[in-house]
N, C-alpha and C positions, 0 to 999 in steps of 0.2 A: 480721055478727057482728063484734065487735071483737077476737076471738082469732085471730090469724094462725098457721097451722101451716107451719113452714119445714122439716119432715121431709125433703122431697125434696132440699133444698139440703144438709142434713147427709149424707144418703145419698150424693150426688154427691161431696162432699168426702171421704168415707170409701170411695169406690168399692165400694159394696155394692148389690147388686140388691134389688128388693122381695121376690122369692121367698126370697132367702137371709135377709134381715132378719126376715121373717116366720117362717121355720123357727127361727132362733136365739131369737127373742123367744117363740115359741110360740103365736102367733096365725095365723089364716088370711090368706092373701094378699088376700082380698076385704075383711076388716076392716082390714087395713093400708091398702089403697087408700082405704077410707072416712075413715081417719084422715088420710092424706096430702092428700086433697082438702078437708079442712076440713068435711065433711059429719057428722062424729061429733058427737054431742050431749054425750058424755062420754068421758073416758078414765080407766081405773083407775090408780091410783098404782103398782100392782104392774107393769102393762104400761109405764107411762112409765119407771119404775125400770130395767126390763130393756132398753128401747130405749136409754136413757142408758148403761147398762152396755156393750151391744154397740157402740154408736157412739162410746164413750169422750167423752161430751159432758155438758153440763148441761141441765136442763129449759128454761132460757132460751135455749139454742141452737135449740131446736125450736119453743117456743111464744112468741109475741110479742102484746102488747096494743097495739092501735091505737085511740085515741080517735076515735069517729065524729064 
């Protein structure tokens, strides 16, 4: 897939664990893991909005397009 998920990079920069982020965003740790590994087929804007709010970042800091 041409969409790269850099969520783990932003989490490391903000020094936040997966469990802590999942709790603050309101999703399960399992669903956060699926998103982090790039295996998610979709992400709700409400979830993306909350992730950006918690990590104090922009969607482009998390999602990247790479031409295949």
